[in-house]
C-alpha positions in Angstrom: 72.9 -100.0 100.9 73.9 -103.1 99.0 71.9 -105.6 97.0 73.0 -109.1 97.6 71.9 -111.8 95.2 70.6 -115.1 96.8 69.7 -116.8 93.5 69.7 -120.5 93.2 72.1 -122.0 90.6 70.7 -124.2 87.9 72.2 -125.4 84.5 73.4 -122.3 82.7 72.3 -119.9 85.4 74.5 -117.2 87.0 74.5 -117.3 90.7 75.7 -113.8 91.5 75.8 -115.0 95.1 78.8 -112.9 96.0 77.5 -109.8 94.2 77.2 -106.8 96.5 75.8 -104.2 94.2 77.3 -101.3 92.3 78.5 -98.3 94.2 81.0 -95.5 93.7 82.1 -93.4 90.8 84.8 -93.6 88.1 85.9 -91.9 84.9 87.5 -93.6 81.9 88.7 -91.6 78.9 88.1 -93.1 75.4 90.9 -95.4 74.4 92.4 -96.3 71.0 90.6 -98.4 68.4 87.2 -97.4 69.8 87.8 -99.2 73.0 86.7 -98.2 76.5 87.8 -99.5 79.9 85.5 -100.7 82.6 87.1 -99.2 85.7 88.5 -101.8 88.3 85.7 -101.1 90.9 83.0 -101.8 88.4 84.9 -104.6 86.6 85.1 -106.5 89.9 81.4 -106.1 90.6 80.4 -107.1 87.0 82.6 -110.2 87.3 81.0 -111.1 90.6 77.5 -110.6 89.2 78.2 -112.5 85.9 80.7 -115.1 87.2 82.5 -114.1 84.0 83.7 -111.1 82.0 80.4 -110.1 80.4 79.1 -106.5 80.6 75.5 -105.9 79.8 74.7 -102.4 78.4 71.4 -100.7 77.4 70.0 -97.3 76.9 68.4 -95.9 80.1 64.7 -95.6 79.6 64.5 -91.9 80.9 67.9 -90.3 80.9 70.5 -89.6 78.2 72.9 -92.3 79.5 73.5 -96.0 79.4 72.9 -98.6 82.1 75.4 -101.4 82.9 75.1 -104.6 84.9 76.2 -108.2 85.0 74.4 -111.3 83.8 72.7 -112.1 87.2 70.4 -109.1 86.8 68.5 -110.8 83.9 67.2 -113.3 86.4 65.3 -110.5 88.2 63.9 -108.7 85.1 60.9 -111.0 84.7 59.9 -110.2 88.3 60.4 -106.5 87.6 58.1 -106.8 84.6 55.4 -108.5 86.7 55.7 -105.8 89.4 55.4 -103.0 86.8 52.4 -104.6 85.2 50.7 -105.1 88.6 51.4 -101.5 89.6 49.9 -100.2 86.3 46.8 -102.4 86.8 46.3 -101.1 90.3 46.7 -97.5 89.1 44.3 -98.2 86.2 47.1 -97.2 83.7 47.7 -99.0 80.4 50.7 -101.2 80.3 52.3 -102.7 77.2 54.1 -105.7 78.5 55.7 -106.5 75.1 57.2 -103.0 74.8 58.5 -103.0 78.3 59.9 -106.4 78.0 61.8 -105.3 74.9 63.2 -102.3 76.8 64.3 -104.5 79.8 65.7 -107.4 77.8 67.1 -105.3 74.9 70.6 -105.1 76.4 73.8 -106.0 74.6 76.2 -108.5 76.2 79.8 -107.4 75.7 82.9 -109.3 76.6 85.8 -107.5 78.3 89.4 -108.5 78.8 91.3 -108.8 82.1 92.1 -105.1 81.9 88.5 -104.2 81.4 88.7 -103.2 77.8 85.6 -103.5 75.7 84.3 -102.2 72.4 81.1 -100.3 72.6 78.7 -100.8 69.6 78.2 -97.7 67.6 74.4 -97.7 68.2 75.0 -97.6 72.0 77.5 -94.8 71.6 74.9 -92.8 69.7 72.0 -93.6 72.1 74.2 -92.7 75.2 75.6 -89.6 73.4 79.1 -91.1 74.2 82.1 -89.1 73.1 85.5 -88.8 74.6 85.0 -90.5 77.9 82.7 -92.4 80.3 81.6 -91.4 83.8 80.4 -94.4 85.8 78.0 -93.9 88.7 76.9 -96.8 90.9 73.1 -97.3 91.4 72.7 -100.5 93.4 71.5 -103.2 91.0 73.0 -101.4 88.0 75.2 -98.5 87.2 74.8 -95.6 84.8 77.4 -94.6 82.2 77.3 -90.9 81.2 78.9 -88.5 78.7 80.0 -85.9 81.3 78.4 -83.1 79.2 75.0 -84.9 79.4 75.3 -85.4 83.1 76.1 -81.7 83.5 72.6 -80.9 82.0 70.8 -82.9 84.8 69.0 -81.0 87.6 70.2 -80.4 91.2 69.2 -83.9 92.2 72.4 -84.9 90.5 74.7 -82.4 92.2 76.8 -85.0 93.9 77.3 -87.1 90.8 78.1 -83.9 88.7 80.7 -82.8 91.3 82.3 -86.2 91.3 82.3 -86.4 87.5 83.9 -83.0 87.2 86.6 -83.8 89.7 87.4 -87.2 88.0 87.5 -85.6 84.5 89.8 -82.9 85.7 92.1 -85.4 87.4 92.2 -87.5 84.3 93.0 -84.5 82.1 95.8 -83.4 84.6 97.3 -86.9 84.3 97.1 -86.8 80.5 99.0 -83.4 80.4 101.7 -84.8 82.7 102.7 -87.5 80.2 
């Protein structure tokens, strides 16, 4: 299932009209100078979503990983905030709109080059427990970025992602030994 943006385009807005969502998996080992590489599959989708080379990253609000997306997603975050507030009201639960807005809009915008290289800020590396490599997992409107060791700690609901991650890490290590 793909999400397709149908957003209007105004001054300074990102259309994301060609954006088909994030799907698939990839692994990228840590590079030199503290750089990481956004894999081609995800790089293409972020470019389509952002109409530029801007990657948005934030800490996931429940899991020990990061979330990534393009600029067009920020246009839907206000609507998400409204929906969450309405659901909390209907369920008679408290809702701190300011705290949730800070969580949703607290992402960092990072430029990446034509090869997908970007520098991840140290605070995001710490929050995502990022070490020697990144496992990317598509999730529709966003993707998750995992330290493979953290993903391995997840329950059986993550069996497919864990198997793909292990396979991709092993493949990357085999290529590294072949050099």
